[in-house]
C-alpha positions as CSV (number, residue, x, y, z in Angstrom):
1,M,-186.1,-93.1,93.6
2,R,-189.5,-93.6,91.7
3,T,-191.3,-91.6,94.1
4,Y,-188.8,-87.8,93.3
5,L,-188.8,-89.2,89.4
6,I,-191.1,-89.7,88.0
7,G,-194.4,-90.6,91.2
8,P,-195.2,-86.7,91.4
9,L,-196.2,-87.5,87.0
10,L,-197.3,-90.5,87.8
11,A,-199.7,-88.8,90.7
12,F,-201.9,-87.0,88.6
13,L,-203.6,-90.6,87.9
14,P,-206.7,-91.5,89.2
15,Q,-206.6,-94.0,91.8
16,A,-208.5,-96.6,89.6
17,W,-205.5,-96.0,87.0
18,R,-202.4,-96.6,89.2
19,D,-203.9,-99.5,90.9
20,A,-204.0,-101.4,87.3
21,Y,-200.8,-100.2,85.1
22,F,-198.7,-99.7,87.8
23,R,-199.4,-101.6,90.8
24,D,-196.3,-103.4,91.1
25,W,-194.2,-100.2,91.4
26,E,-192.5,-99.1,94.0
27,V,-194.2,-95.4,94.6
28,D,-194.7,-93.8,98.0
29,W,-198.6,-92.6,96.3
30,P,-197.9,-90.1,99.2
31,R,-195.2,-88.1,99.4
32,A,-195.0,-88.6,95.4
33,A,-198.5,-86.9,95.5
34,A,-197.4,-84.2,97.6
35,F,-194.8,-83.5,94.8
36,S,-196.7,-83.5,92.9
37,G,-199.2,-80.7,93.4
38,L,-196.3,-78.8,94.6
39,L,-195.1,-79.1,90.8
40,E,-199.1,-78.8,89.6
41,G,-198.9,-75.2,91.6
42,F,-196.2,-74.3,90.8
43,A,-196.3,-74.3,87.7
44,A,-199.4,-72.8,87.1
45,F,-198.3,-69.6,88.6
46,V,-195.8,-69.0,85.9
47,A,-198.7,-70.2,83.7
48,L,-200.6,-67.1,85.3
49,V,-197.9,-64.6,85.1
50,V,-196.2,-65.8,81.5
51,W,-200.0,-65.9,80.3
52,Y,-200.5,-62.0,81.7
53,S,-197.9,-60.7,80.8
54,I,-198.7,-62.2,77.0
55,Y,-202.5,-60.4,77.0
56,V,-201.5,-56.9,78.8
57,T,-199.2,-57.5,75.5
58,R,-201.4,-57.7,73.2
59,I,-204.4,-55.6,74.1
60,G,-202.0,-53.3,75.4
61,Q,-203.4,-49.6,73.1
62,I,-206.3,-51.0,73.5
63,I,-206.7,-50.4,77.2
64,G,-203.4,-47.2,77.0
65,G,-206.5,-45.7,75.1
66,A,-210.4,-47.0,77.2
67,G,-208.3,-46.6,81.0
68,G,-206.8,-44.0,80.6
69,H,-205.1,-43.2,84.0
70,L,-206.7,-46.5,85.6
71,A,-204.7,-48.8,82.5
72,G,-203.5,-50.7,85.1
73,Y,-207.0,-51.7,86.8
74,V,-208.6,-52.3,83.4
75,G,-206.2,-54.2,81.8
76,L,-206.0,-56.4,85.7
77,F,-209.6,-56.8,85.7
78,S,-210.0,-57.5,81.7
79,T,-207.5,-60.9,82.5
80,A,-209.2,-62.1,85.7
81,M,-212.5,-61.5,83.3
82,H,-210.5,-64.0,80.5
83,P,-211.8,-68.2,80.6
84,L,-207.9,-69.8,80.7
85,T,-207.1,-66.9,83.4
86,W,-209.9,-69.3,85.7
87,I,-208.2,-72.7,84.2
88,I,-205.0,-71.7,85.1
89,C,-206.3,-70.7,88.7
90,Y,-208.1,-73.7,89.0
91,F,-205.1,-75.8,88.6
92,G,-203.0,-74.2,91.3
93,C,-206.1,-74.6,93.9
94,E,-206.3,-77.9,92.7
95,G,-202.8,-78.7,93.5
96,A,-202.9,-76.7,97.0
97,V,-205.4,-79.3,97.3
98,R,-203.4,-82.5,96.7
99,L,-201.1,-80.9,98.4
100,L,-202.5,-80.4,101.9
101,A,-204.6,-83.9,101.3
102,A,-201.4,-85.5,100.7
103,V,-199.9,-84.1,103.2
104,V,-202.5,-83.6,106.2
105,N,-204.0,-87.5,105.6
106,G,-202.1,-88.9,103.6
107,E,-203.8,-88.7,100.8
108,S,-202.6,-88.9,96.9
109,Y,-205.4,-87.9,94.6
110,G,-205.1,-87.5,90.8
111,T,-206.2,-84.6,88.8
112,L,-209.8,-83.9,88.5
113,P,-210.6,-83.5,84.5
114,L,-208.6,-87.7,84.1
115,W,-210.9,-88.6,87.6
116,L,-213.6,-87.9,85.3
117,L,-212.2,-89.5,83.0
118,S,-211.9,-92.7,85.5
119,R,-214.9,-92.7,86.5
120,R,-216.7,-93.6,82.9
121,G,-215.1,-95.9,82.4
122,N,-216.4,-97.4,86.3
123,K,-220.0,-96.6,84.8
124,A,-219.4,-98.2,81.5
125,G,-218.5,-101.6,83.9
126,V,-214.3,-102.8,83.4
127,R,-214.2,-104.9,86.4
128,G,-217.7,-106.2,86.1
129,K,-220.7,-105.9,88.9
130,A,-219.6,-106.2,92.4
131,I,-218.9,-109.0,94.4
132,A,-219.1,-110.3,98.6
133,D,-215.5,-110.3,100.0
134,R,-213.8,-113.6,100.7
135,V,-212.5,-114.3,104.2
136,I,-210.3,-118.3,104.4
137,S,-207.9,-118.4,107.4
138,G,-204.5,-117.4,107.3
139,G,-202.8,-120.4,108.2
140,T,-199.0,-119.5,109.4
141,R,-199.0,-116.0,108.4
142,C,-202.5,-115.3,109.7
143,D,-205.3,-115.6,111.7
144,L,-207.7,-114.3,108.8
145,E,-207.2,-113.7,104.9
146,V,-209.3,-111.0,103.6
147,S,-209.8,-111.0,100.0
148,S,-212.2,-108.0,98.0
149,F,-213.6,-106.5,95.4
150,R,-212.7,-103.5,96.3
151,P,-209.7,-101.5,98.7
152,K,-210.1,-101.1,102.3
153,E,-208.7,-97.5,101.6
154,N,-208.8,-97.4,105.5
155,W,-207.6,-100.9,106.6
156,K,-204.1,-100.1,108.2
157,Y,-202.6,-100.4,111.1
158,P,-203.5,-99.5,114.2
159,L,-206.8,-99.7,113.3
160,T,-208.9,-102.5,115.1
161,I,-211.8,-104.4,112.9
162,R,-214.9,-106.9,114.3
163,Y,-215.4,-109.3,113.1
164,Q,-218.1,-112.5,114.0
165,D,-217.4,-110.8,117.7
166,N,-213.3,-110.2,117.8
167,F,-210.8,-108.3,116.9
168,F,-207.9,-107.6,114.8
169,Q,-205.6,-105.4,113.3
170,V,-204.4,-105.4,109.1
171,T,-201.2,-106.5,109.0
172,G,-200.0,-106.5,105.7
173,Q,-201.9,-106.6,102.5
174,E,-200.9,-107.0,99.1
175,S,-202.4,-106.8,95.1
176,K,-203.5,-109.1,92.5
177,P,-204.3,-108.2,88.9
178,L,-207.4,-106.5,88.6
179,S,-208.3,-109.5,86.2
180,D,-208.6,-111.3,89.7
181,L,-212.6,-111.4,91.7
182,R,-210.7,-110.4,94.3
183,P,-207.6,-108.0,93.4
184,Y,-207.5,-106.9,96.5
185,V,-205.8,-109.3,99.8
186,Y,-205.1,-108.3,104.1
187,F,-204.3,-110.3,106.6
188,L,-205.0,-109.5,109.8
189,R,-204.6,-111.1,112.9
190,R,-206.0,-111.1,116.3
191,L,-205.9,-107.8,119.0
192,P,-203.2,-108.9,121.4
193,S,-205.2,-109.1,125.4
194,D,-202.5,-106.8,125.8
195,E,-203.2,-103.9,123.5
196,I,-204.8,-101.3,123.7
197,I,-208.0,-100.9,121.0
198,K,-207.1,-97.9,118.6
199,G,-210.3,-96.8,116.0
200,L,-213.2,-99.8,115.3
201,E,-214.6,-100.8,112.5
202,P,-217.5,-103.3,112.2
203,Y,-216.8,-105.7,109.4
204,D,-219.1,-107.5,107.9
205,P,-218.0,-109.6,104.3
206,N,-221.5,-109.9,102.9
207,V,-221.8,-106.5,102.8
208,I,-221.4,-104.9,99.0
209,P,-220.9,-101.2,99.9
210,E,-221.1,-98.1,97.3
211,D,-218.3,-96.6,95.2
212,Q,-217.9,-94.3,98.1
213,P,-217.6,-90.6,96.9
214,G,-214.3,-88.4,96.9
215,F,-213.3,-85.5,97.3
216,F,-213.6,-83.4,94.0
217,E,-216.8,-86.1,93.4
218,T,-218.2,-84.8,96.5
219,V,-217.6,-80.9,96.1
220,L,-219.6,-81.2,92.8
221,T,-222.3,-82.4,94.2
222,E,-222.1,-80.0,96.8
223,I,-222.2,-77.3,94.0
224,R,-225.0,-79.1,91.7
225,R,-227.6,-79.5,95.4
226,P,-230.9,-77.1,94.4
227,K,-230.3,-74.1,97.0
C-alpha cells in the first residue's frame, strides 16, 4: 500500500535521501516513481491551464487594445514568454521523463531541485571518502558476500559478475545504516555450469569508481559543454 499511497510523494526525493531515511520501507520505487511522474505531469498540465486563464484575464484589456483581431495569439505568445510558464512546462517535461525512465528502465529518479540539494550534501562530505569493497566468504548463505561503500545499481539477477576468473550471480542484497562504512551488502553464488551467461561485468573490489552522473547531471553537462 505504501507504494501507491505515500510512495509517489517519496519518489520525488533523490535516491540518497531515500536510502538514508526510508531504506526499510517496503516500497516498489520504480512503480512509485512512475505514479509520481504521472502525478507531476498532470499537476503541471492543470497548473498551466489555470495560470493561462489567470494571466490572460489580468491582461485582457491590454491584449484587446493592442492586438485587435490577433488578441488571442498575442495573449498566447505573452503567456509563453512568461518565466512562470517555463517553470511549469519544465516540471511537466520532468514528470514525463521520470515516468518513462520508471516504465522503460525501472529507474526511480527524484525531482531535479531536490537532487541538486542532495548533491551539495554529498560534496560536503556527509559520508566521507569512498573506500574499497570488502569481499568475504558467504558461508552457508552464499558463496561470496560483498560489502560496498556505494550501491551497485546494476547488480541484479541475471547479470553475471567475473571475480578472480570465476563467475557469480547476485542472489540477494541487504542494507545497513549509512553510518556503516560499507552499508550495501550483496550475496553472490557461483554461476551454475548449465546456466547461460546473460551480461558480464568484471569486478575488482579494490577499484573505487567515481560517482556516476545521473540522467539530469548528464543533461546539464551537455548543456554547459562549449560548442
